[in-house]
matplotlib code that plots the C-alpha trace (Angstrom):
import matplotlib.pyplot as plt

x = [20.6, 17.9, 15.1, 16.2, 12.8, 9.3, 5.8, 2.5, -1.0, -4.4, -7.5, -11.0, -10.2, -12.2, -15.4, -16.1, -17.4, -15.7, -12.1, -11.6, -7.8, -5.3, -1.5, 1.2, 4.8, 6.4, 10.0, 10.9, 10.0, 10.8, 7.3, 5.3, 1.9, -0.6, -3.9, -7.0, -10.2, -13.4, -16.9, -18.6, -19.2, -18.4, -17.1, -14.1, -12.7, -13.1, -11.4, -8.5, -7.8, -8.3, -5.7, -3.3, -3.5, -3.5, -0.6, 1.5, 0.9, 1.7, 4.8, 6.3, 5.7, 7.4, 10.4, 11.0, 11.2, 14.2, 12.8, 9.4, 7.9, 6.5, 3.0, 2.0, 5.0, 8.8, 11.3, 15.0, 15.9, 14.0, 15.3, 13.5, 11.6, 10.3, 9.2, 7.4, 5.7, 4.4, 3.1, 1.5, -0.3, -1.5, -2.8, -4.6, -6.1, -7.4, -8.9, -10.7, -11.8, -13.3, -15.1, -16.5, -17.8, -20.1, -21.7, -24.0, -22.2, -23.3, -21.5, -18.2, -14.9, -11.6, -8.2, -5.4, -2.2, 1.6, 3.3, 7.0, 9.6, 13.3, 16.1, 19.4, 19.9, 17.1, 13.6, 11.2, 8.1, 4.9, 2.1, -1.5, -4.0, -4.3, -1.4, 1.8, 5.4, 8.1, 11.8, 13.5, 17.3, 19.8, 16.9, 15.6, 12.1, 12.0, 8.6, 8.7, 5.0, 2.3, -1.0, -2.3, -5.8, -5.9, -9.4, -8.9, -9.7, -12.9, -16.3, -16.2, -19.4, -17.7, -16.1, -12.6, -13.6, -16.3, -15.6, -16.8, -14.7, -11.6, -11.8, -12.0, -8.5, -7.4, -6.3, -7.2, -7.0, -10.3, -11.7, -10.6, -9.7, -6.2, -4.1, -2.0, 0.9, 4.1, 7.4, 10.4, 13.6, 15.2, 18.8, 18.4, 21.2, 21.8, 19.6, 16.9, 13.3, 10.5, 6.9, 4.2, 0.6, -2.9, -4.4, -6.4, -3.1, -1.5, -3.7, -4.3, -0.6, 2.0, 5.6, 6.9, 4.4, 5.3, 9.0, 8.8, 7.0, 9.4, 12.5, 11.4, 11.6, 15.2, 14.0, 10.7, 9.2, 7.7, 4.3, 3.8, 5.4, 2.8, 0.0, 1.1, 0.8, -2.7, -3.7, -2.4, -4.3, -7.5, -7.3, -7.1, -10.4, -9.7, -12.7, -11.1, -9.6, -5.9, -3.0, 0.7, 4.0, 7.3, 10.5, 13.8, 17.1]
y = [-3.5, -5.5, -7.6, -11.3, -12.8, -11.5, -12.8, -10.9, -12.1, -10.5, -12.3, -11.6, -13.2, -15.8, -13.8, -11.3, -12.2, -9.2, -8.2, -4.4, -4.9, -5.0, -5.0, -4.3, -5.5, -3.7, -5.0, -3.0, 0.3, -0.9, 0.2, -1.7, -1.1, -2.8, -1.0, -1.2, 0.2, 0.7, 1.7, -1.6, -3.7, -1.9, 1.1, 0.3, -2.3, 0.0, 2.9, 0.6, -0.5, 3.1, 4.4, 1.6, 2.4, 6.2, 6.2, 3.8, 5.8, 9.2, 7.8, 6.2, 9.3, 11.5, 9.3, 8.7, 12.4, 14.0, 17.5, 16.7, 19.3, 18.1, 19.7, 19.5, 19.1, 19.1, 18.4, 19.0, 16.3, 13.6, 11.8, 12.0, 8.8, 9.7, 13.2, 11.5, 9.0, 11.8, 13.7, 10.5, 10.0, 13.6, 13.4, 10.1, 11.5, 14.6, 12.6, 10.3, 13.2, 15.0, 11.8, 11.4, 15.0, 14.2, 11.2, 10.5, 9.7, 6.1, 5.8, 7.3, 5.4, 5.7, 4.1, 3.5, 1.5, 1.3, 2.7, 2.1, 2.8, 2.2, 4.6, 2.7, 1.4, 3.3, 2.0, 5.0, 4.0, 6.0, 5.0, 6.3, 5.3, 1.8, -0.3, -2.0, -2.2, -4.2, -4.7, -8.0, -7.4, -9.7, -11.6, -8.4, -7.2, -3.4, -1.6, 0.9, 1.6, 0.1, 1.9, 3.5, 4.9, 8.6, 8.9, 12.7, 13.0, 11.0, 12.3, 13.3, 11.4, 8.0, 6.1, 4.9, 1.3, 1.6, -1.4, 0.6, 3.6, 1.4, 0.3, 3.9, 5.0, 8.4, 9.3, 7.9, 8.9, 10.5, 10.6, 13.9, 17.1, 17.0, 13.9, 12.9, 10.6, 9.5, 8.9, 6.6, 5.9, 2.5, 1.9, -1.7, -4.3, -7.8, -10.2, -7.6, -8.7, -6.1, -6.9, -4.5, -5.3, -4.0, -4.2, -7.4, -9.2, -8.3, -6.3, -9.1, -10.3, -8.9, -8.2, -11.5, -13.6, -11.7, -12.1, -15.8, -16.4, -14.2, -15.9, -19.1, -17.6, -18.8, -22.4, -22.0, -20.4, -16.9, -18.1, -20.4, -17.8, -15.2, -17.7, -18.5, -14.8, -14.7, -17.9, -16.7, -13.4, -15.2, -17.6, -14.6, -13.3, -11.4, -10.8, -8.3, -8.6, -9.4, -8.2, -8.3, -8.2, -9.8, -8.3, -10.2, -8.5]
z = [-6.3, -8.1, -6.7, -6.8, -6.0, -5.5, -5.0, -5.0, -4.2, -3.8, -2.6, -1.3, 2.0, 4.0, 4.4, 1.5, -1.9, -3.5, -3.7, -3.5, -3.2, -6.1, -6.4, -9.0, -9.5, -12.4, -12.5, -15.6, -14.0, -10.4, -9.3, -6.6, -5.1, -2.7, -3.0, -0.7, -2.3, -0.4, -1.3, -2.2, -5.3, -8.5, -6.6, -4.4, -6.8, -9.7, -7.9, -6.8, -10.4, -11.8, -9.3, -10.2, -13.9, -13.5, -11.1, -13.2, -16.4, -14.8, -13.0, -16.2, -18.3, -15.7, -15.1, -18.8, -19.5, -17.8, -18.6, -17.2, -14.9, -11.6, -11.7, -8.0, -5.8, -5.8, -3.0, -3.7, -1.1, -3.1, -6.1, -9.4, -8.9, -5.5, -6.7, -9.7, -7.3, -5.0, -8.0, -9.4, -6.1, -6.0, -9.6, -8.9, -5.7, -7.4, -10.3, -7.8, -5.6, -8.6, -9.7, -6.2, -6.0, -8.9, -7.2, -4.3, -1.0, -1.3, -4.7, -3.6, -3.3, -1.5, -1.8, 0.6, 0.2, 0.1, -3.0, -3.7, -6.4, -6.7, -7.6, -7.8, -4.3, -2.7, -2.3, -1.9, 0.0, 0.5, 2.8, 2.5, 5.1, 6.7, 5.3, 6.4, 5.3, 7.1, 6.4, 7.5, 7.7, 9.4, 11.0, 12.6, 11.7, 11.3, 11.0, 8.1, 8.2, 10.4, 10.5, 13.7, 13.4, 14.1, 15.8, 16.2, 12.5, 12.8, 13.8, 17.5, 18.2, 17.5, 20.4, 20.0, 20.4, 17.8, 15.4, 12.4, 13.2, 13.6, 9.9, 8.5, 7.3, 8.5, 5.0, 1.5, -2.1, -3.1, 0.4, 2.0, 0.2, 1.7, 0.9, 3.9, 3.2, 4.8, 3.0, 3.9, 2.0, 2.5, 1.3, 0.4, 1.1, -0.1, 1.8, 2.6, 2.5, 2.2, 2.9, 1.6, 2.7, 3.0, 6.5, 5.9, 5.4, 8.7, 11.0, 13.6, 13.7, 16.1, 15.1, 16.4, 14.4, 11.2, 11.9, 12.5, 9.2, 7.2, 8.7, 7.1, 3.6, 3.1, 3.6, 1.8, -1.2, -1.2, -2.2, 0.8, 3.2, 2.0, 2.3, 5.9, 6.7, 5.2, 7.0, 10.4, 10.1, 9.0, 11.9, 14.3, 13.0, 9.8, 7.4, 5.1, 1.6, 1.6, -0.6, -0.1, -2.0, -0.8, -2.4, -1.7, -2.5]

ax = plt.figure().add_subplot(projection="3d")
ax.plot(x, y, z, "-o")
ax.set_aspect("equal")
plt.show()
């Protein structure tokens, strides 16, 4: 099952002058990422691009060598590609964590995102931190990942309604010693549409708004559909960077 159409876009959004997001669509290796960096100018954007390149390089090397050893993690229930992607994430996390340890706190960076790879008819999807993934199948929108902030992991002195605390991801590459991530496997079918997005693309939209826009894809092009999502989120008050990928099977 191959991707028939796809579209990816990353933008600084309506408010910021810097884009700390990035994305990747590698059709040859069936590897897809939407990445949200944070830390400021020359910090978060640099970390996002470093993670993208490191993760892609590690993933390709591992999947091309059938005798490769998984250095950090192996799950017998996962296919080779998913095991490789988990290891690539852990490797990128440790490299960024080590880089952060040598810097002042004000110069440290973190990265969250959605990372996906395909193995035959299975799309393996990993979520780290504050990001989204939705599946549109037979006109029904299914939530694969939609971030919900875990305030129990934040400083106890912060209030739950603190607007600054609400933007801090509960997990991120390079941010905490332990990398927390969630894994889902989607058996793709003809007609499926997958949406992978950073929080700035969708965080102010409800499920029905997203569903309505995605349902128009068959009568529209992917670029304008993705722009409609961005515009709708912006009109509801978004001030963050925005990145998303639409995969149509």
